[in-house]
KOLSE-479057 format. One record per residue (C-alpha): x, y, z. Coordinates in steps of 0.02 Angstrom, whole numbers, padded with zeros to 5 digits, always signed. Each point is the difference from the previous one (the first is absolute). Layout:
XYZ ...
END
This chain:
+03828-02849-01626 +00065-00150+00079 +00073-00141-00128 -00015-00186+00056 +00183-00097-00036 +00005-00159-00052 +00161-00060+00054 +00068-00188+00032 +00146-00050+00020 +00134-00032-00057 -00022+00173-00078 +00083+00066-00149 +00054+00187-00014 -00125+00103-00056 +00033+00180-00082 -00097+00156-00044 -00048+00059-00170 +00140+00084-00050 +00019+00187-00040 -00017+00019-00203 -00069-00186+00001 -00099-00047-00155 -00171-00093+00030 -00074-00111-00123 -00206-00035-00004 -00086-00151-00064 -00194+00039+00003 -00112-00130-00053 -00172+00042-00064 -00154-00118-00053 -00149+00082-00090 -00146-00120-00042 -00028+00137-00158 +00190+00034-00039 -00020+00188+00022 +00069+00022+00156 -00090+00120+00130 +00062+00180+00014 +00031-00006+00185 +00156-00110-00060 +00095+00130-00102 -00043+00128+00147 +00087-00132+00130 +00159-00013-00138 +00005+00165-00009 +00020+00031+00187 +00135-00132-00003 +00094+00065-00134 +00108+00125+00092 +00051-00133+00118 +00047-00143-00123 +00129-00014-00145 -00071-00124-00101 -00196-00055-00009 -00035-00151-00087 -00184-00063-00033 -00053-00157+00009 -00165-00030-00086 -00080-00158+00038 -00128-00050-00130 -00057+00117-00145 +00059+00171-00019 -00088+00111-00129 +00066+00151-00078 -00105+00120+00104 +00090-00099+00168 +00176+00009-00086 -00031+00194-00037 -00054+00032+00182 +00176-00093+00075 +00127+00053-00132 +00017+00169+00073 +00039-00072+00170 +00111-00146-00041 +00157-00040-00078 -00053-00180-00057 -00151-00101-00021 -00010-00179+00010 -00164-00098-00069 -00006-00175+00066 -00144-00108+00024 -00101-00008+00161 +00072-00152+00100 +00042-00002+00162 -00067+00175+00072 +00114+00131+00035 +00126-00099+00075 +00053-00063-00165 -00021+00140-00073 +00153+00064+00118 +00093-00134-00049 -00023+00045-00193 +00063+00155+00049 +00144-00053+00094 +00045-00132-00145 -00003+00152-00130 +00103+00099+00109 +00127-00132+00021 +00170+00050+00027 -00046+00178-00004 -00068+00001+00174 +00185+00009+00050 -00008+00182-00058 -00122+00054+00139 -00011+00006+00190 -00179-00037+00043 -00136-00084-00098 -00182+00025+00023 -00129-00136-00040 -00191+00083-00008 -00147-00025-00064 -00148+00089-00053 -00116-00049+00146 +00011+00166+00087 -00049+00164-00045 +00121+00154+00044 +00095+00082+00055 -00117+00068+00114 +00124+00063+00112 +00182+00050-00090 +00125-00142-00029 +00149+00121+00038 +00002+00012+00201 -00027-00211-00018 +00151-00014-00105 +00095+00125+00101 -00047-00089+00147 +00042-00195-00048 +00142+00062-00094 +00096+00033+00157 -00053-00174+00078 +00139-00140-00011 -00086-00142-00079 -00015-00120-00131 -00176+00005-00052 -00145+00085+00056 -00198+00023-00028 -00146+00118+00002 -00113-00096+00123 +00007-00161+00081 -00113-00148+00065 +00030-00084+00161 +00008-00192+00034 -00153-00111-00014 -00018-00163+00066 -00055-00105-00071 +00033+00037-00159 -00168+00064-00082 +00040-00061-00192 +00059-00180+00070 -00082-00019+00172 +00168-00061+00053 +00161+00071+00079 +00004+00194-00014 -00007+00141-00117 +00157+00096+00047 +00012+00192+00061 +00041+00062-00179 +00029+00173-00101 -00142+00015-00122 +00053-00025-00170 -00082+00130-00098 +00147+00106+00039 +00177-00081+00049 +00169+00094-00023 +00155-00091+00004 +00187+00062+00010 +00146-00040-00077 +00079-00136+00111 -00150-00115+00011 -00048+00028-00199 +00174-00042-00054 -00001-00157+00128 -00003-00183-00049 -00153-00015+00126 -00087+00145-00110 +00046-00098-00158 -00069-00172+00054 -00158+00067+00067 -00065+00054-00148 +00083-00125-00115 -00102-00132+00100 -00156+00104+00014 -00138-00125-00019 -00153+00011-00105 -00149+00115+00082 -00164-00056-00080 -00111+00073+00141 -00005+00168+00111 +00045-00144+00132 +00150-00050-00075 +00070+00167-00033 -00035+00026+00212 +00048-00169+00044 +00165-00019-00122 +00054+00184-00015 -00063+00139+00115 -00033-00089+00161 +00185-00085-00025 +00107+00131-00067 +00027+00100+00161 +00038-00162+00114 +00113-00078-00144 +00110+00152+00001 +00014+00042+00182 +00035-00170+00017 +00151+00017-00085 +00050+00157+00108 -00059+00131-00117 -00069+00153+00088 -00183+00048-00062 -00100+00150+00064 -00188+00064-00030 -00016+00184-00016 -00191-00011+00074 +00007-00143+00109 -00183-00070+00067 -00093+00112+00119 -00069-00139+00105 +00036-00178+00048 -00162-00077-00076 +00003-00120-00148 -00056+00133-00129 +00054+00057-00168 +00055+00167+00072 +00017+00087-00183 -00178-00035-00043 -00082+00024+00168 +00097+00147+00078 +00018+00099-00182 -00041+00154+00082 +00115-00011+00140 +00135-00033-00100 -00010+00146-00118 -00011+00118+00144 +00175-00085+00063 +00068+00048-00164 -00024-00148-00102 +00014+00030-00203 -00114-00144-00035 -00173-00042+00014 -00045-00180-00041 -00144-00014-00122 -00071-00152+00092 -00113+00092+00142 -00113+00056-00150 -00037-00178-00068 +00010-00096+00159 -00157-00096+00049 -00102+00140+00092 -00068-00109+00129 +00176-00040+00059 +00048+00190-00001 -00169+00028+00106 +00030-00122+00107 +00182+00083+00040 -00075+00180+00003 +00105+00048-00158 -00062+00175-00070 +00053+00005-00172 -00056+00182-00019 +00111+00061+00145 +00150-00082-00080 -00060+00107-00178 -00025+00154+00105 +00202-00024+00056 +00036-00011-00186 -00075+00155-00043 +00062+00083+00140 +00174-00022-00059 -00019+00053-00183 -00022-00164-00082 -00121+00009-00152 -00118-00107+00054 -00083-00005-00175 +00129-00133-00043 -00044-00114+00126 -00194+00002-00042 +00035-00026-00183 +00105-00159+00043 -00117-00058+00107 -00150+00030-00109 +00080-00098-00145 +00064-00157+00116 -00115-00014+00156 -00190-00049+00014 -00095+00144+00033 -00105-00048+00138 +00166-00054+00096 +00073+00158-00043 -00144+00094+00052 +00000-00074+00175 +00191-00020+00024 +00024+00189-00056 -00169+00064+00086 -00057+00069-00168 -00161+00055+00052 -00011+00193+00028 -00153+00058+00125 -00027+00186-00067 -00072+00149+00119 -00130+00086-00071 +00086+00181+00030 +00125+00031-00146 +00172-00030+00067 +00105-00055-00166 -00037+00089-00152 +00094+00089-00119 -00102+00139-00090 +00147+00064-00085 +00015-00162-00097 -00160-00066-00047 -00037-00172-00098 -00087+00005-00166 -00144-00114+00053 -00142-00087-00103 -00160-00075+00093 -00069-00146-00103 -00158-00042+00076 -00105-00140-00077 -00183+00031+00043 -00132-00130-00018 -00107+00061+00117 -00056+00183-00049 -00069+00048+00168 +00166-00017+00089 +00088+00143-00125 -00005+00134+00132 +00048-00121+00155 +00159-00048-00112 +00040+00157-00072 -00010+00077+00164 +00140-00111+00051 +00091+00060-00146 -00001+00175+00057 +00080-00037+00144 +00167-00018-00098 +00123+00148+00017 +00012+00115-00154 -00064-00007-00176 -00052-00188-00060 -00072-00054-00169 -00131-00124-00020 -00038-00155-00103 -00181-00077+00041 -00039-00160-00072 -00164-00106-00014 -00097-00117-00104 -00134+00084-00094 -00051+00178-00072 -00143+00004+00138 +00111-00013+00127 +00118+00110-00092 -00146+00134-00014 -00043-00019+00195 +00195+00023+00046 +00032+00166-00117 -00155+00087+00089 +00055-00042+00170 +00186+00067-00051 -00070+00149-00090 -00049+00084+00162 +00165-00029+00086 +00157+00107-00014 +00136-00104-00093 +00179+00024+00053 +00068-00042-00170 -00054-00092-00164 -00161-00118+00018 -00045-00144-00117 -00140-00124-00001 +00044-00162-00089 -00116-00134-00057 +00080-00150-00006 -00020-00149-00139 -00043-00129+00127 -00041-00025+00199 +00083-00166-00003 +00139+00030+00124 -00080+00121+00087 +00111+00150+00070 +00149-00120-00053 -00025+00016-00172 -00049+00176-00001 +00155+00045+00078 +00122-00103-00095 -00105+00003-00171 -00093+00148-00005 +00128+00112+00072 +00163-00070-00062 +00046+00151-00094 -00026+00115+00148 +00119-00136+00108 +00130+00006-00148 +00011+00164-00040 +00144+00059+00131 -00118+00148+00039 -00027-00036+00185 +00109-00032+00147 -00166-00080+00100 -00155-00100-00041 -00129-00018+00142 -00119-00142-00055 -00165-00016+00071 -00160-00070-00045 -00206-00007+00057 +00016-00150+00116 -00157-00067+00070 +00021-00184+00019 -00178-00048+00006 +00034-00186-00005 +00054+00029+00181 -00101+00046+00166 -00017+00178+00019 +00105+00035+00163 +00149-00087-00105 -00026+00096-00167 -00017+00161+00082 +00157-00023+00101 +00090-00065-00157 -00021+00157-00095 +00037+00105+00152 +00150-00086+00029 +00057+00019-00172 -00050+00189-00018 +00051+00065+00192 +00168-00087-00014 +00051+00085-00165 -00080+00162+00012 -00066+00039+00186 +00010+00187-00017 +00095+00127-00082 +00140+00015+00135 +00009-00196-00012 +00002-00022-00196 +00147+00141+00011 +00117-00105+00124 -00048-00152-00108 +00067+00103-00161 +00138+00052+00103 +00057-00175+00008 +00035-00007-00176 +00090+00168+00000 +00115-00076+00121 +00037-00171-00052 +00043-00003-00183 -00015-00176-00006 -00177-00020+00074 -00105-00082-00121 -00167-00028+00078 -00101+00035+00136 -00173-00100+00058 -00088-00034+00159 +00062-00149+00106 -00099-00180-00045 -00181+00002+00034 -00047-00112+00148 -00145+00066+00077 -00147-00096-00072 +00108-00095-00118 +00116-00161+00027 +00138+00068-00094 +00141-00011+00112 +00070-00173-00030 -00104-00031-00150 +00061+00164-00088 +00038-00112-00172 -00167-00094-00006 +00001-00106-00179 +00114+00146-00080 +00169-00058+00054 +00031-00127-00147 -00065+00126-00136 +00103+00152+00093 +00165-00097-00024 -00030-00042-00179 -00038+00186-00047 +00157+00063+00119 +00117-00117-00104 -00076+00056-00168 +00018+00184+00055 +00190-00036+00054 -00052+00049+00190 +00128-00092+00106 -00047+00062+00151 -00004-00136+00131 -00184-00049+00031 -00078-00015+00175 -00062-00151+00043 -00144+00007+00108 -00090+00164-00048 +00073+00136-00134 +00028+00186+00054 -00125+00067-00115 -00129+00151-00021 -00145-00105+00037 -00153+00101-00050 +00095+00062-00138 +00029+00193+00063 +00179+00075+00003 +00112+00134-00041 +00151-00032-00098 +00136+00066-00107 -00043-00050-00188 +00173-00045-00020 -00012-00134+00129 -00148-00080-00097 +00089+00000-00149 +00006-00196-00025 -00179-00008+00016 -00067+00134-00103 +00142-00024-00149 -00093-00154-00030 -00146+00010-00116 -00133-00087+00076 -00163-00031-00093 -00185+00006+00075 -00037-00198-00053 +00156-00047+00124 -00097+00064+00135 -00157-00101-00039 -00172+00035+00057 -00098+00024+00159 +00022-00183+00028 +00192+00021-00006 +00011+00143+00125 +00041-00124+00139 +00155-00092+00097 +00113-00063-00149 -00058+00126-00126 +00104+00130-00075 -00062+00149+00093 +00035-00090+00178 +00153-00055-00058 +00049+00181-00057 -00055+00071+00161 +00140-00094+00085 +00134+00047-00113 +00039+00190+00010 +00124-00026+00156 +00086-00138-00081 +00017+00108-00171 +00076+00144+00083 +00114-00080+00094 +00067-00076-00157 +00043+00165-00055 +00083+00044+00170 -00158+00088+00068 -00045-00028+00187 -00175-00002+00047 -00076+00051+00188 -00165-00010+00076 -00080+00153+00065 -00138+00020+00132 -00102+00131+00100 +00007-00002+00183 -00182-00024+00024 +00022-00157-00113 +00153-00079+00097 -00103+00024+00176 -00132-00109-00061 +00117-00133-00109 +00122-00006+00136 -00119-00036+00134 -00084-00132-00104 +00163-00082-00040 +00053-00001+00184 -00163-00082+00043 +00002-00133-00127 +00191-00037+00021 -00021-00025+00198 -00164-00105-00029 +00095-00086-00147 +00164-00046+00121 -00110-00049+00149 -00006-00195-00036 +00196+00004-00071 +00153-00001+00110 +00154+00111+00000 +00033+00155-00102 -00091+00051-00170 +00159-00068-00094 -00003-00151+00073 -00177-00010-00021 +00008+00037-00198 +00137-00135-00004 -00084-00147+00078 -00171+00048-00104 +00095+00009-00166 +00081-00160+00048 -00154-00082+00034 -00082+00068-00180 -00171+00043-00029 -00154-00052+00110 -00126-00010-00135 -00154-00064+00078 +00072-00063+00162 -00062-00181-00040 +00074-00143+00089 +00113-00028-00146 +00037+00179-00016 +00062-00013+00165 +00109-00146-00031 +00088+00082-00138 +00048+00150+00118 +00052-00115+00133 +00116-00094-00131 +00074+00153-00064 +00057+00060+00163 +00031-00176+00087 +00017-00145-00125 +00047+00076-00157 +00053-00168-00076 -00160-00096+00054 -00138+00150-00063 -00081-00120-00136 +00007-00126+00127 -00104+00082+00122 -00116+00065-00119 -00056-00160-00054 -00019-00045+00178 -00112+00148+00016 -00094-00041-00128 -00038-00179+00050 -00053+00074+00162 -00124+00117-00093 -00056-00136-00112 -00040-00114+00163 -00100+00153+00093 -00091+00012-00172 -00049-00176-00013 -00027-00015+00203 -00120+00157-00039 -00098-00071-00127 -00020-00175+00089 -00089+00106+00152 -00096+00111-00115 -00072-00162-00071 -00018-00081+00168 -00105+00158+00061 -00107-00021-00169 -00061-00171+00048 -00043+00036+00186 -00183+00002+00014 -00096+00168+00022 -00106+00038+00144 
END
């Protein structure tokens, strides 16, 4: 692996890391909950053998849970206000060390924005220890002109600040002391780049200090290589994987053909416990963004390929049947599950329960069977699940719960409702082999909390409108439940149709709440904005708060029709727009809602794109034009009425 040496003249004498030398790590963490994600102790454990003293600086709050996770791998923990980003966290650590820094030969300044070690730290330290230098970084960024943060000058070539190692001759110098003494305040991310990360390297190389990068940029393109070439860096031996590729705007990664799944495949190949990555991202990234960035859709075959029959999962199927004539159809699907399962059927009244029991009586049970009549049908399958089966879900007797219900969608056109039902059932339980492969996902991924079909779009305008009128109530309920998973902006990642397979533990935040039937309201309340529709969108976020990730699943037949339709529709949609999909989205989002395509609407869109400061002026002008047109129309109509009839 080559290294890029950054030397300017007059250069200073640079030295290797001495045999038996001592290394200090100042590691800055920030956790919105204060709990500290589990990938952090794993990273610190990997660094422990290479560092003589580990100081943790926690920006913001640190709970007892978080402290307990850090203490086994640290020598000192400092908690400070979350000001100045990680840069001022480094400064707080350096200030705390004070003159004691002279006891070390190298200080590493690192933050928690990376997973690792994906590849071992040992070879990296051995290689860099042999290099005569004053400071080194893990990865670098090319020079950018003009500076994208200021639109003037240039952003210098720099070592990225999530990992900087500095040798003794530099950190004992007056230049170093002055740099940190005069560090400017940083209120925004742009400040952190412009006032530190982007200038640190040039500041010291201009003064003759020698810097190197362990894993230099792979191309000459102006790109963030640590984010966009993560897989290639891993294969080159880089121990760190930046978190950003998994919360970057998906349209941007699509534009550059960055495939997150390839990166995660490399992570697994080198033995890193990938569940640490999923657990962190599930709690801290918008679920739909994560689903796209990490390619969390699993297309499963019908032939059984990935199920461990020696490790069956205890399973209960909870099926709400309002239409008894669908009993056999639904239970035929449930019978596709591998191995034994218990069955709980809920329904709304005794007459339906009798018909359901008669249908079940002639079938062969594969476990216990119970038919329950719920106290109310308000909330339909949602209330039957969360209230009528709360005891089952809280019992800790099951590893998996299968949630189905009799879906007819009578309010929609026949083909639309028919497809919706098929989309739900076949993407969960398409065949015995398919179902075994789906359960196999839960066997292999301990942190997998929920699987469900992709967002329905054939026959429904769900894409772009998935929240409908539910977002305000969703946000309020999420706060009330203590869910701090970031909420998707445009549409939620959710089991639309309310059928899924999950770990009961992943649903705990929803199930522990003691819901009541009156909260769901009557039939009139079963609409957007009502509790049932809000809760339909909640499972992924509730699971994420507990560290469980979610996947969408589909069979090959469904993907064939779904992808073909999406491909055609996007082609049609893009035909009147210029440039790439990413740039089309940027332009349309900047233009704002088209609404009803009136002159006033177009005036607003033009203003938002070209004359933001003049928006109201242009709208008033458009409204005046419309008033004039209407007045002219009235005059013409009156004139026509006065014309003599022939």
